[in-house]
CHARMM-style PDB file with segment names, atoms N, HN, CA, C and O in Angstrom:
ATOM      1  N   MET     1      21.813  -2.346 -16.222  1.00  0.00      PROA
ATOM      2  CA  MET     1      21.445  -3.195 -15.119  1.00  0.00      PROA
ATOM      3  C   MET     1      20.040  -3.722 -15.368  1.00  0.00      PROA
ATOM      4  O   MET     1      19.144  -2.968 -15.745  1.00  0.00      PROA
ATOM      5  N   LYS     2      19.857  -4.997 -15.159  1.00  0.00      PROA
ATOM      6  HN  LYS     2      20.585  -5.610 -14.852  1.00  0.00      PROA
ATOM      7  CA  LYS     2      18.558  -5.621 -15.358  1.00  0.00      PROA
ATOM      8  C   LYS     2      17.901  -5.878 -13.999  1.00  0.00      PROA
ATOM      9  O   LYS     2      18.478  -6.547 -13.142  1.00  0.00      PROA
ATOM     10  N   LEU     3      16.711  -5.351 -13.811  1.00  0.00      PROA
ATOM     11  HN  LEU     3      16.242  -4.807 -14.507  1.00  0.00      PROA
ATOM     12  CA  LEU     3      15.957  -5.573 -12.588  1.00  0.00      PROA
ATOM     13  C   LEU     3      14.962  -6.696 -12.808  1.00  0.00      PROA
ATOM     14  O   LEU     3      14.285  -6.759 -13.834  1.00  0.00      PROA
ATOM     15  N   MET     4      14.888  -7.580 -11.828  1.00  0.00      PROA
ATOM     16  HN  MET     4      15.438  -7.530 -10.995  1.00  0.00      PROA
ATOM     17  CA  MET     4      13.965  -8.708 -11.942  1.00  0.00      PROA
ATOM     18  C   MET     4      12.737  -8.435 -11.089  1.00  0.00      PROA
ATOM     19  O   MET     4      12.842  -7.853 -10.009  1.00  0.00      PROA
ATOM     20  N   SER     5      11.596  -8.846 -11.562  1.00  0.00      PROA
ATOM     21  HN  SER     5      11.510  -9.319 -12.439  1.00  0.00      PROA
ATOM     22  CA  SER     5      10.360  -8.610 -10.823  1.00  0.00      PROA
ATOM     23  C   SER     5       9.854  -9.893 -10.163  1.00  0.00      PROA
ATOM     24  O   SER     5       8.656 -10.043  -9.925  1.00  0.00      PROA
ATOM     25  N   THR     6      10.771 -10.812  -9.871  1.00  0.00      PROA
ATOM     26  HN  THR     6      11.744 -10.690 -10.065  1.00  0.00      PROA
ATOM     27  CA  THR     6      10.372 -12.054  -9.230  1.00  0.00      PROA
ATOM     28  C   THR     6      10.469 -11.917  -7.720  1.00  0.00      PROA
ATOM     29  O   THR     6      11.059 -10.965  -7.208  1.00  0.00      PROA
ATOM     30  N   VAL     7       9.896 -12.857  -7.026  1.00  0.00      PROA
ATOM     31  HN  VAL     7       9.417 -13.630  -7.441  1.00  0.00      PROA
ATOM     32  CA  VAL     7       9.949 -12.889  -5.570  1.00  0.00      PROA
ATOM     33  C   VAL     7      11.350 -13.335  -5.152  1.00  0.00      PROA
ATOM     34  O   VAL     7      11.867 -14.314  -5.690  1.00  0.00      PROA
ATOM     35  N   PRO     8      11.981 -12.624  -4.188  1.00  0.00      PROA
ATOM     36  CA  PRO     8      13.323 -13.010  -3.753  1.00  0.00      PROA
ATOM     37  C   PRO     8      13.334 -14.399  -3.115  1.00  0.00      PROA
ATOM     38  O   PRO     8      12.362 -14.820  -2.487  1.00  0.00      PROA
ATOM     39  N   SER     9      14.440 -15.090  -3.288  1.00  0.00      PROA
ATOM     40  HN  SER     9      15.229 -14.748  -3.799  1.00  0.00      PROA
ATOM     41  CA  SER     9      14.593 -16.428  -2.698  1.00  0.00      PROA
ATOM     42  C   SER     9      14.733 -16.303  -1.183  1.00  0.00      PROA
ATOM     43  O   SER     9      15.016 -15.216  -0.679  1.00  0.00      PROA
ATOM     44  N   PRO    10      14.539 -17.388  -0.461  1.00  0.00      PROA
ATOM     45  CA  PRO    10      14.730 -17.345   0.993  1.00  0.00      PROA
ATOM     46  C   PRO    10      16.147 -16.889   1.380  1.00  0.00      PROA
ATOM     47  O   PRO    10      16.321 -16.181   2.372  1.00  0.00      PROA
ATOM     48  N   GLU    11      17.145 -17.292   0.604  1.00  0.00      PROA
ATOM     49  HN  GLU    11      17.004 -17.868  -0.202  1.00  0.00      PROA
ATOM     50  CA  GLU    11      18.522 -16.888   0.876  1.00  0.00      PROA
ATOM     51  C   GLU    11      18.673 -15.368   0.722  1.00  0.00      PROA
ATOM     52  O   GLU    11      19.313 -14.709   1.542  1.00  0.00      PROA
ATOM     53  N   THR    12      18.075 -14.829  -0.340  1.00  0.00      PROA
ATOM     54  HN  THR    12      17.556 -15.363  -1.006  1.00  0.00      PROA
ATOM     55  CA  THR    12      18.127 -13.388  -0.564  1.00  0.00      PROA
ATOM     56  C   THR    12      17.421 -12.643   0.554  1.00  0.00      PROA
ATOM     57  O   THR    12      17.917 -11.619   1.025  1.00  0.00      PROA
ATOM     58  N   GLU    13      16.283 -13.135   0.980  1.00  0.00      PROA
ATOM     59  HN  GLU    13      15.880 -13.967   0.598  1.00  0.00      PROA
ATOM     60  CA  GLU    13      15.549 -12.515   2.087  1.00  0.00      PROA
ATOM     61  C   GLU    13      16.389 -12.517   3.362  1.00  0.00      PROA
ATOM     62  O   GLU    13      16.397 -11.530   4.098  1.00  0.00      PROA
ATOM     63  N   ALA    14      17.092 -13.613   3.628  1.00  0.00      PROA
ATOM     64  HN  ALA    14      17.085 -14.414   3.030  1.00  0.00      PROA
ATOM     65  CA  ALA    14      17.936 -13.700   4.820  1.00  0.00      PROA
ATOM     66  C   ALA    14      19.087 -12.698   4.743  1.00  0.00      PROA
ATOM     67  O   ALA    14      19.425 -12.067   5.745  1.00  0.00      PROA
ATOM     68  N   ILE    15      19.687 -12.546   3.569  1.00  0.00      PROA
ATOM     69  HN  ILE    15      19.412 -13.058   2.755  1.00  0.00      PROA
ATOM     70  CA  ILE    15      20.773 -11.592   3.384  1.00  0.00      PROA
ATOM     71  C   ILE    15      20.271 -10.169   3.598  1.00  0.00      PROA
ATOM     72  O   ILE    15      20.910  -9.382   4.298  1.00  0.00      PROA
ATOM     73  N   LEU    16      19.126  -9.834   2.996  1.00  0.00      PROA
ATOM     74  HN  LEU    16      18.607 -10.472   2.428  1.00  0.00      PROA
ATOM     75  CA  LEU    16      18.557  -8.493   3.154  1.00  0.00      PROA
ATOM     76  C   LEU    16      18.226  -8.200   4.611  1.00  0.00      PROA
ATOM     77  O   LEU    16      18.453  -7.087   5.085  1.00  0.00      PROA
ATOM     78  N   LYS    17      17.694  -9.184   5.322  1.00  0.00      PROA
ATOM     79  HN  LYS    17      17.509 -10.088   4.936  1.00  0.00      PROA
ATOM     80  CA  LYS    17      17.363  -9.008   6.736  1.00  0.00      PROA
ATOM     81  C   LYS    17      18.623  -8.739   7.540  1.00  0.00      PROA
ATOM     82  O   LYS    17      18.633  -7.853   8.394  1.00  0.00      PROA
ATOM     83  N   ALA    18      19.690  -9.493   7.279  1.00  0.00      PROA
ATOM     84  HN  ALA    18      19.682 -10.213   6.585  1.00  0.00      PROA
ATOM     85  CA  ALA    18      20.946  -9.310   7.997  1.00  0.00      PROA
ATOM     86  C   ALA    18      21.535  -7.926   7.723  1.00  0.00      PROA
ATOM     87  O   ALA    18      22.034  -7.271   8.637  1.00  0.00      PROA
ATOM     88  N   LEU    19      21.477  -7.485   6.473  1.00  0.00      PROA
ATOM     89  HN  LEU    19      21.071  -8.017   5.731  1.00  0.00      PROA
ATOM     90  CA  LEU    19      21.997  -6.156   6.129  1.00  0.00      PROA
ATOM     91  C   LEU    19      21.196  -5.049   6.802  1.00  0.00      PROA
ATOM     92  O   LEU    19      21.771  -4.092   7.322  1.00  0.00      PROA
ATOM     93  N   ARG    20      19.881  -5.175   6.794  1.00  0.00      PROA
ATOM     94  HN  ARG    20      19.414  -5.952   6.372  1.00  0.00      PROA
ATOM     95  CA  ARG    20      19.041  -4.157   7.441  1.00  0.00      PROA
ATOM     96  C   ARG    20      19.334  -4.079   8.939  1.00  0.00      PROA
ATOM     97  O   ARG    20      19.421  -2.988   9.504  1.00  0.00      PROA
ATOM     98  N   GLU    21      19.484  -5.245   9.581  1.00  0.00      PROA
ATOM     99  HN  GLU    21      19.413  -6.131   9.122  1.00  0.00      PROA
ATOM    100  CA  GLU    21      19.778  -5.271  11.020  1.00  0.00      PROA
ATOM    101  C   GLU    21      21.148  -4.660  11.310  1.00  0.00      PROA
ATOM    102  O   GLU    21      21.307  -3.938  12.294  1.00  0.00      PROA
ATOM    103  N   ALA    22      22.139  -4.945  10.458  1.00  0.00      PROA
ATOM    104  HN  ALA    22      22.010  -5.531   9.659  1.00  0.00      PROA
ATOM    105  CA  ALA    22      23.481  -4.392  10.655  1.00  0.00      PROA
ATOM    106  C   ALA    22      23.472  -2.873  10.517  1.00  0.00      PROA
ATOM    107  O   ALA    22      24.109  -2.171  11.302  1.00  0.00      PROA
ATOM    108  N   VAL    23      22.753  -2.370   9.525  1.00  0.00      PROA
ATOM    109  HN  VAL    23      22.236  -2.940   8.887  1.00  0.00      PROA
ATOM    110  CA  VAL    23      22.672  -0.915   9.327  1.00  0.00      PROA
ATOM    111  C   VAL    23      21.952  -0.267  10.507  1.00  0.00      PROA
ATOM    112  O   VAL    23      22.411   0.751  11.025  1.00  0.00      PROA
ATOM    113  N   ALA    24      20.840  -0.838  10.932  1.00  0.00      PROA
ATOM    114  HN  ALA    24      20.467  -1.665  10.511  1.00  0.00      PROA
ATOM    115  CA  ALA    24      20.099  -0.278  12.059  1.00  0.00      PROA
ATOM    116  C   ALA    24      20.958  -0.261  13.320  1.00  0.00      PROA
ATOM    117  O   ALA    24      20.953   0.721  14.062  1.00  0.00      PROA
ATOM    118  N   LYS    25      21.694  -1.341  13.566  1.00  0.00      PROA
ATOM    119  HN  LYS    25      21.699  -2.139  12.964  1.00  0.00      PROA
ATOM    120  CA  LYS    25      22.555  -1.432  14.742  1.00  0.00      PROA
ATOM    121  C   LYS    25      23.669  -0.381  14.679  1.00  0.00      PROA
ATOM    122  O   LYS    25      23.976   0.262  15.683  1.00  0.00      PROA
ATOM    123  N   THR    26      24.262  -0.212  13.517  1.00  0.00      PROA
ATOM    124  HN  THR    26      24.013  -0.734  12.701  1.00  0.00      PROA
ATOM    125  CA  THR    26      25.335   0.760  13.356  1.00  0.00      PROA
ATOM    126  C   THR    26      24.827   2.187  13.518  1.00  0.00      PROA
ATOM    127  O   THR    26      25.472   2.999  14.182  1.00  0.00      PROA
ATOM    128  N   LEU    27      23.676   2.505  12.920  1.00  0.00      PROA
ATOM    129  HN  LEU    27      23.152   1.845  12.381  1.00  0.00      PROA
ATOM    130  CA  LEU    27      23.122   3.857  13.067  1.00  0.00      PROA
ATOM    131  C   LEU    27      22.757   4.152  14.524  1.00  0.00      PROA
ATOM    132  O   LEU    27      22.945   5.273  14.994  1.00  0.00      PROA
ATOM    133  N   GLU    28      22.241   3.162  15.229  1.00  0.00      PROA
ATOM    134  HN  GLU    28      22.088   2.251  14.846  1.00  0.00      PROA
ATOM    135  CA  GLU    28      21.901   3.343  16.640  1.00  0.00      PROA
ATOM    136  C   GLU    28      23.168   3.564  17.462  1.00  0.00      PROA
ATOM    137  O   GLU    28      23.186   4.413  18.353  1.00  0.00      PROA
ATOM    138  N   ARG    29      24.216   2.816  17.173  1.00  0.00      PROA
ATOM    139  HN  ARG    29      24.201   2.127  16.449  1.00  0.00      PROA
ATOM    140  CA  ARG    29      25.477   2.974  17.885  1.00  0.00      PROA
ATOM    141  C   ARG    29      26.050   4.376  17.661  1.00  0.00      PROA
ATOM    142  O   ARG    29      26.505   5.021  18.605  1.00  0.00      PROA
ATOM    143  N   LYS    30      26.026   4.842  16.418  1.00  0.00      PROA
ATOM    144  HN  LYS    30      25.656   4.318  15.651  1.00  0.00      PROA
ATOM    145  CA  LYS    30      26.523   6.186  16.109  1.00  0.00      PROA
ATOM    146  C   LYS    30      25.689   7.243  16.831  1.00  0.00      PROA
ATOM    147  O   LYS    30      26.233   8.233  17.319  1.00  0.00      PROA
ATOM    148  N   ARG    31      24.380   7.040  16.902  1.00  0.00      PROA
ATOM    149  HN  ARG    31      23.938   6.236  16.506  1.00  0.00      PROA
ATOM    150  CA  ARG    31      23.511   7.991  17.597  1.00  0.00      PROA
ATOM    151  C   ARG    31      23.878   8.056  19.079  1.00  0.00      PROA
ATOM    152  O   ARG    31      23.985   9.142  19.649  1.00  0.00      PROA
ATOM    153  N   ARG    32      24.074   6.875  19.707  1.00  0.00      PROA
ATOM    154  HN  ARG    32      23.987   5.993  19.244  1.00  0.00      PROA
ATOM    155  CA  ARG    32      24.415   6.851  21.129  1.00  0.00      PROA
ATOM    156  C   ARG    32      25.775   7.477  21.406  1.00  0.00      PROA
ATOM    157  O   ARG    32      25.983   8.070  22.465  1.00  0.00      PROA
ATOM    158  N   LEU    33      26.698   7.350  20.462  1.00  0.00      PROA
ATOM    159  HN  LEU    33      26.529   6.868  19.602  1.00  0.00      PROA
ATOM    160  CA  LEU    33      28.022   7.933  20.626  1.00  0.00      PROA
ATOM    161  C   LEU    33      28.060   9.422  20.289  1.00  0.00      PROA
ATOM    162  O   LEU    33      29.078  10.083  20.492  1.00  0.00      PROA
ATOM    163  N   GLY    34      26.954   9.944  19.778  1.00  0.00      PROA
ATOM    164  HN  GLY    34      26.127   9.408  19.613  1.00  0.00      PROA
ATOM    165  CA  GLY    34      26.888  11.354  19.412  1.00  0.00      PROA
ATOM    166  C   GLY    34      27.553  11.661  18.090  1.00  0.00      PROA
ATOM    167  O   GLY    34      27.940  12.803  17.839  1.00  0.00      PROA
ATOM    168  N   GLN    35      27.691  10.658  17.241  1.00  0.00      PROA
ATOM    169  HN  GLN    35      27.377   9.730  17.444  1.00  0.00      PROA
ATOM    170  CA  GLN    35      28.318  10.847  15.931  1.00  0.00      PROA
ATOM    171  C   GLN    35      27.245  11.017  14.873  1.00  0.00      PROA
ATOM    172  O   GLN    35      26.150  10.465  14.985  1.00  0.00      PROA
ATOM    173  N   TYR    36      27.569  11.785  13.845  1.00  0.00      PROA
ATOM    174  HN  TYR    36      28.458  12.234  13.754  1.00  0.00      PROA
ATOM    175  CA  TYR    36      26.625  11.931  12.745  1.00  0.00      PROA
ATOM    176  C   TYR    36      26.820  10.804  11.739  1.00  0.00      PROA
ATOM    177  O   TYR    36      27.837  10.111  11.752  1.00  0.00      PROA
ATOM    178  N   ALA    37      25.835  10.632  10.874  1.00  0.00      PROA
ATOM    179  HN  ALA    37      25.008  11.195  10.864  1.00  0.00      PROA
ATOM    180  CA  ALA    37      25.896   9.630   9.816  1.00  0.00      PROA
ATOM    181  C   ALA    37      25.497  10.296   8.503  1.00  0.00      PROA
ATOM    182  O   ALA    37      24.815  11.321   8.492  1.00  0.00      PROA
ATOM    183  N   VAL    38      25.925   9.709   7.423  1.00  0.00      PROA
ATOM    184  HN  VAL    38      26.480   8.876   7.432  1.00  0.00      PROA
ATOM    185  CA  VAL    38      25.550  10.187   6.100  1.00  0.00      PROA
ATOM    186  C   VAL    38      24.668   9.118   5.470  1.00  0.00      PROA
ATOM    187  O   VAL    38      25.072   7.962   5.343  1.00  0.00      PROA
ATOM    188  N   ILE    39      23.460   9.515   5.075  1.00  0.00      PROA
ATOM    189  HN  ILE    39      23.132  10.454   5.178  1.00  0.00      PROA
ATOM    190  CA  ILE    39      22.532   8.587   4.432  1.00  0.00      PROA
ATOM    191  C   ILE    39      22.118   9.148   3.080  1.00  0.00      PROA
ATOM    192  O   ILE    39      22.348  10.323   2.792  1.00  0.00      PROA
ATOM    193  N   TRP    40      21.523   8.331   2.272  1.00  0.00      PROA
ATOM    194  HN  TRP    40      21.335   7.377   2.505  1.00  0.00      PROA
ATOM    195  CA  TRP    40      21.055   8.742   0.957  1.00  0.00      PROA
ATOM    196  C   TRP    40      19.558   8.991   1.055  1.00  0.00      PROA
ATOM    197  O   TRP    40      18.805   8.099   1.446  1.00  0.00      PROA
ATOM    198  N   ARG    41      19.111  10.216   0.696  1.00  0.00      PROA
ATOM    199  HN  ARG    41      19.723  10.940   0.378  1.00  0.00      PROA
ATOM    200  CA  ARG    41      17.694  10.567   0.774  1.00  0.00      PROA
ATOM    201  C   ARG    41      17.346  11.453  -0.412  1.00  0.00      PROA
ATOM    202  O   ARG    41      18.031  12.442  -0.673  1.00  0.00      PROA
ATOM    203  N   ASP    42      16.298  11.108  -1.121  1.00  0.00      PROA
ATOM    204  HN  ASP    42      15.742  10.305  -0.908  1.00  0.00      PROA
ATOM    205  CA  ASP    42      15.818  11.891  -2.268  1.00  0.00      PROA
ATOM    206  C   ASP    42      16.917  12.121  -3.313  1.00  0.00      PROA
ATOM    207  O   ASP    42      17.017  13.202  -3.894  1.00  0.00      PROA
ATOM    208  N   GLY    43      17.727  11.105  -3.539  1.00  0.00      PROA
ATOM    209  HN  GLY    43      17.646  10.227  -3.067  1.00  0.00      PROA
ATOM    210  CA  GLY    43      18.732  11.183  -4.583  1.00  0.00      PROA
ATOM    211  C   GLY    43      19.988  11.952  -4.237  1.00  0.00      PROA
ATOM    212  O   GLY    43      20.776  12.278  -5.125  1.00  0.00      PROA
ATOM    213  N   ARG    44      20.194  12.252  -2.945  1.00  0.00      PROA
ATOM    214  HN  ARG    44      19.554  11.988  -2.224  1.00  0.00      PROA
ATOM    215  CA  ARG    44      21.405  12.960  -2.560  1.00  0.00      PROA
ATOM    216  C   ARG    44      21.820  12.589  -1.142  1.00  0.00      PROA
ATOM    217  O   ARG    44      20.983  12.166  -0.344  1.00  0.00      PROA
ATOM    218  N   PRO    45      23.103  12.743  -0.819  1.00  0.00      PROA
ATOM    219  CA  PRO    45      23.569  12.434   0.535  1.00  0.00      PROA
ATOM    220  C   PRO    45      23.087  13.481   1.537  1.00  0.00      PROA
ATOM    221  O   PRO    45      23.041  14.676   1.242  1.00  0.00      PROA
ATOM    222  N   VAL    46      22.729  13.002   2.729  1.00  0.00      PROA
ATOM    223  HN  VAL    46      22.766  12.032   2.969  1.00  0.00      PROA
ATOM    224  CA  VAL    46      22.225  13.878   3.785  1.00  0.00      PROA
ATOM    225  C   VAL    46      22.944  13.515   5.082  1.00  0.00      PROA
ATOM    226  O   VAL    46      23.070  12.337   5.417  1.00  0.00      PROA
ATOM    227  N   PHE    47      23.422  14.540   5.819  1.00  0.00      PROA
ATOM    228  HN  PHE    47      23.320  15.497   5.547  1.00  0.00      PROA
ATOM    229  CA  PHE    47      24.030  14.332   7.126  1.00  0.00      PROA
ATOM    230  C   PHE    47      22.925  14.321   8.171  1.00  0.00      PROA
ATOM    231  O   PHE    47      22.076  15.212   8.185  1.00  0.00      PROA
ATOM    232  N   ILE    48      22.930  13.316   9.049  1.00  0.00      PROA
ATOM    233  HN  ILE    48      23.620  12.592   9.037  1.00  0.00      PROA
ATOM    234  CA  ILE    48      21.955  13.273  10.137  1.00  0.00      PROA
ATOM    235  C   ILE    48      22.700  13.141  11.459  1.00  0.00      PROA
ATOM    236  O   ILE    48      23.769  12.533  11.520  1.00  0.00      PROA
ATOM    237  N   GLY    49      22.132  13.712  12.510  1.00  0.00      PROA
ATOM    238  HN  GLY    49      21.264  14.205  12.460  1.00  0.00      PROA
ATOM    239  CA  GLY    49      22.719  13.647  13.832  1.00  0.00      PROA
ATOM    240  C   GLY    49      22.933  15.031  14.394  1.00  0.00      PROA
ATOM    241  O   GLY    49      22.941  16.024  13.667  1.00  0.00      PROA
ATOM    242  N   ASP    50      23.109  15.082  15.721  1.00  0.00      PROA
ATOM    243  HN  ASP    50      23.102  14.275  16.312  1.00  0.00      PROA
ATOM    244  CA  ASP    50      23.246  16.375  16.401  1.00  0.00      PROA
ATOM    245  C   ASP    50      24.494  17.139  15.980  1.00  0.00      PROA
ATOM    246  O   ASP    50      24.468  18.368  15.916  1.00  0.00      PROA
ATOM    247  N   ASP    51      25.584  16.434  15.693  1.00  0.00      PROA
ATOM    248  HN  ASP    51      25.605  15.436  15.746  1.00  0.00      PROA
ATOM    249  CA  ASP    51      26.833  17.110  15.359  1.00  0.00      PROA
ATOM    250  C   ASP    51      27.101  17.137  13.846  1.00  0.00      PROA
ATOM    251  O   ASP    51      28.229  17.373  13.413  1.00  0.00      PROA
ATOM    252  N   ALA    52      26.067  16.896  13.062  1.00  0.00      PROA
ATOM    253  HN  ALA    52      25.151  16.704  13.414  1.00  0.00      PROA
ATOM    254  CA  ALA    52      26.229  16.849  11.599  1.00  0.00      PROA
ATOM    255  C   ALA    52      26.625  18.218  11.058  1.00  0.00      PROA
ATOM    256  O   ALA    52      26.117  19.243  11.513  1.00  0.00      PROA
ATOM    257  N   PRO    53      27.537  18.232  10.082  1.00  0.00      PROA
ATOM    258  CA  PRO    53      27.900  19.515   9.457  1.00  0.00      PROA
ATOM    259  C   PRO    53      26.676  20.171   8.811  1.00  0.00      PROA
ATOM    260  O   PRO    53      25.792  19.485   8.297  1.00  0.00      PROA
ATOM    261  N   LYS    54      26.639  21.466   8.844  1.00  0.00      PROA
ATOM    262  HN  LYS    54      27.357  22.023   9.261  1.00  0.00      PROA
ATOM    263  CA  LYS    54      25.544  22.199   8.225  1.00  0.00      PROA
ATOM    264  C   LYS    54      25.733  22.208   6.702  1.00  0.00      PROA
ATOM    265  O   LYS    54      26.849  22.398   6.220  1.00  0.00      PROA
ATOM    266  N   PRO    55      24.654  22.006   5.948  1.00  0.00      PROA
ATOM    267  CA  PRO    55      24.787  22.002   4.489  1.00  0.00      PROA
ATOM    268  C   PRO    55      25.149  23.390   3.966  1.00  0.00      PROA
ATOM    269  O   PRO    55      24.686  24.406   4.483  1.00  0.00      PROA
ATOM    270  N   THR    56      25.970  23.408   2.947  1.00  0.00      PROA
ATOM    271  HN  THR    56      26.346  22.582   2.527  1.00  0.00      PROA
ATOM    272  CA  THR    56      26.321  24.679   2.295  1.00  0.00      PROA
ATOM    273  C   THR    56      25.471  24.826   1.044  1.00  0.00      PROA
ATOM    274  O   THR    56      25.464  23.946   0.184  1.00  0.00      PROA
ATOM    275  N   THR    57      24.766  25.924   0.945  1.00  0.00      PROA
ATOM    276  HN  THR    57      24.772  26.639   1.644  1.00  0.00      PROA
ATOM    277  CA  THR    57      23.877  26.132  -0.203  1.00  0.00      PROA
ATOM    278  C   THR    57      24.352  27.268  -1.057  1.00  0.00      PROA
ATOM    279  OT1 THR    57      23.724  27.585  -2.068  1.00  0.00      PROA
TER     280      THR     57
END
């Protein structure tokens, strides 16, 4: 995979903004419904929320 170090185009910025808003809206909805979510943190999946399964170590 090739990563570019250029400034994103206005179209790319608009897409990223829409995706961030959609994710934030979905996570907020899940929180209000009392559902857990799985996110990626420090290179591994993490369950967040009050009813999230406890990790097995």
